C-alpha positions as CSV (number, residue, x, y, z in Angstrom):
1,M,-21.4,1.1,12.7
2,D,-20.2,2.9,9.6
3,T,-19.2,0.3,7.0
4,I,-15.6,1.7,6.6
5,L,-14.9,0.6,10.2
6,M,-15.6,-3.0,9.0
7,W,-14.3,-2.7,5.4
8,A,-11.0,-0.9,6.0
9,P,-9.6,-3.4,8.6
10,A,-10.8,-6.3,6.4
11,V,-8.8,-5.0,3.5
12,L,-5.8,-3.8,5.5
13,G,-5.7,-7.1,7.3
14,T,-5.1,-9.0,4.0
15,T,-2.3,-6.9,2.5
16,A,0.6,-8.1,4.7
17,E,-0.5,-11.7,4.2
18,R,-0.5,-11.3,0.4
19,W,3.0,-9.8,0.5
20,L,4.3,-12.5,2.9
21,G,3.1,-15.1,0.4
22,L,4.5,-13.3,-2.7
23,T,7.9,-12.7,-1.2
24,A,8.2,-16.2,0.2
25,N,7.4,-17.8,-3.2
26,V,8.2,-15.5,-6.1
27,P,11.8,-15.3,-7.3
28,V,13.7,-12.1,-6.5
29,E,14.4,-11.6,-10.2
30,L,10.6,-11.3,-10.8
31,L,9.9,-9.2,-7.8
32,T,12.6,-6.6,-8.8
33,R,11.6,-6.6,-12.5
34,P,9.9,-3.3,-13.5
35,P,7.0,-3.7,-15.8
36,A,8.3,-0.9,-18.1
37,A,10.9,1.8,-18.0
38,G,10.3,4.2,-15.2
39,E,7.6,2.1,-13.5
40,W,7.7,0.5,-10.1
41,S,8.6,-3.2,-9.7
42,A,6.6,-5.3,-7.2
43,L,9.4,-4.8,-4.7
44,D,9.3,-1.0,-5.2
45,C,5.5,-1.2,-4.4
46,L,6.2,-3.1,-1.3
47,Q,8.9,-0.6,-0.2
48,H,6.4,2.2,-0.8
49,L,3.8,0.4,1.4
50,V,6.5,0.0,4.1
51,D,7.3,3.7,3.9
52,T,3.7,4.8,4.1
53,E,3.0,2.3,7.0
54,R,6.0,3.6,8.9
55,L,5.5,7.3,8.2
56,I,2.0,8.2,7.0
57,F,-1.2,6.2,7.6
58,A,-1.2,5.5,11.3
59,A,0.4,8.9,12.0
60,R,-2.5,10.6,10.1
61,V,-5.0,8.7,12.1
62,R,-3.4,10.2,15.2
63,Y,-3.3,13.7,13.7
64,L,-7.0,13.4,12.8
65,L,-7.9,12.1,16.3
66,A,-6.0,15.1,17.8
67,G,-7.4,17.6,15.3
68,E,-3.9,18.5,14.2
69,D,-2.9,19.5,10.6
70,F,-0.5,17.3,8.8
71,P,1.8,17.5,5.8
72,S,1.6,15.8,2.4
73,F,3.9,12.9,1.4
74,D,5.9,12.8,-1.8
75,P,7.1,9.2,-2.3
76,D,9.6,10.3,-4.9
77,S,11.4,12.6,-2.5
78,Q,10.5,11.2,0.9
79,G,10.3,7.5,0.1
80,T,13.2,5.1,0.4
81,Q,14.8,2.7,-2.1
82,P,14.5,-1.0,-1.3
83,N,17.3,-2.0,1.0
84,V,19.5,-4.4,-1.1
85,D,20.8,-6.0,2.2
86,L,17.2,-6.9,3.2
87,S,15.5,-9.8,1.5
88,P,12.0,-9.2,0.1
89,A,10.7,-11.7,2.6
90,A,12.3,-9.7,5.5
91,L,10.8,-6.5,4.1
92,A,7.4,-8.1,4.0
93,Q,7.9,-9.3,7.6
94,S,8.7,-5.8,8.6
95,F,5.6,-4.5,6.9
96,A,3.5,-7.2,8.6
97,A,4.8,-6.3,12.0
98,M,4.0,-2.6,11.5
99,R,0.6,-3.5,10.1
100,V,-0.4,-5.4,13.2
101,E,0.2,-2.2,15.2
102,S,-1.8,-0.1,12.7
103,L,-4.7,-2.5,12.8
104,A,-4.7,-2.3,16.6
105,L,-5.0,1.5,16.2
106,V,-7.8,1.2,13.7
107,A,-9.6,-1.2,16.0
108,T,-9.9,1.6,18.6
109,L,-11.8,3.9,16.3
110,T,-15.5,4.6,16.8
111,P,-18.2,5.8,14.5
112,A,-18.0,9.2,16.2
113,D,-14.3,9.4,15.3
114,L,-15.1,9.2,11.5
115,Q,-16.2,12.8,11.3
116,R,-13.0,14.2,12.9
117,R,-11.3,16.7,10.7
118,S,-7.8,18.0,10.0
119,R,-6.1,19.9,7.3
120,H,-3.9,18.2,4.8
121,S,-1.3,20.6,3.5
122,E,-2.2,19.9,-0.2
123,L,-5.8,18.6,-0.1
124,G,-7.4,20.9,2.5
125,T,-9.8,19.6,5.1
126,V,-10.2,15.8,5.3
127,T,-12.1,13.5,7.6
128,L,-11.0,10.4,9.3
129,S,-13.5,8.5,7.3
130,E,-12.0,9.8,4.0
131,H,-8.6,8.8,5.3
132,L,-9.6,5.2,6.0
133,H,-11.1,5.0,2.6
134,E,-7.9,6.3,1.1
135,W,-5.7,3.9,3.1
136,A,-7.6,0.8,2.1
137,G,-7.8,2.0,-1.6
138,H,-4.0,2.7,-1.5
139,D,-3.3,-0.8,-0.2
140,L,-5.3,-2.3,-3.0
141,M,-3.9,0.0,-5.7
142,H,-0.3,-0.8,-5.0
143,T,-1.0,-4.5,-4.6
144,V,-2.7,-4.5,-8.0
145,Q,0.2,-2.4,-9.4
146,A,2.7,-5.0,-8.1
147,E,0.7,-7.9,-9.5
148,R,0.6,-6.1,-12.8
149,A,4.4,-5.8,-12.8
150,L,4.6,-9.5,-12.0
151,M,2.3,-10.3,-14.9
152,Q,4.5,-8.8,-17.7
153,P,6.9,-11.6,-18.4
154,F,3.9,-14.0,-18.5
155,I,2.0,-11.8,-20.9
156,D,5.1,-11.5,-23.1
157,G,5.4,-15.2,-23.3
158,C,1.8,-16.3,-23.8
159,G,1.7,-16.0,-27.6
160,P,-1.8,-16.0,-29.0
161,W,-3.3,-15.4,-25.6
162,Q,-1.8,-11.9,-25.3
163,G,-5.0,-10.3,-26.5
164,Y,-6.7,-11.5,-23.3
165,F,-4.3,-9.3,-21.3
166,A,-4.6,-6.1,-23.3
167,D,-5.8,-4.2,-20.3
168,H,-2.8,-5.3,-18.2
169,V,0.1,-4.7,-20.6
170,A,2.6,-2.1,-19.3
171,A,3.5,0.5,-21.9
């Protein structure tokens, strides 16, 4: 079995759990605080994960399985703003429910499926294996981005320890 068929579900299976914990315990003021002007807050990252879960990743698996071309996604023009009427915890619960369905789809994939190809409108020919790698990396990237946003007030307030966080300071 190709390692991505083990690794991707392992990573994808932890993301919703992490967000459920964060949104259940971290104050809304911290979740909505952008790390710097023009950057995404933790809640913005979660909304983006919801958008891509709802519109992109599972759909692309289906396109690849069918050998159909698929469009690119621009989060700035096609993404949604966090719904102010929906609590962060409710948004995370929505994400978790969608992720269960996505993981069920990923569980159906076989090593033979990994070489299936389709054309991405911007990137050209891609394989299902490459898509699974991107999906898991995307989850991790935006979770790290959210955690970096959450770190900023703590970095700001830690006085002489700030130097230890130099790689994590938002500009």
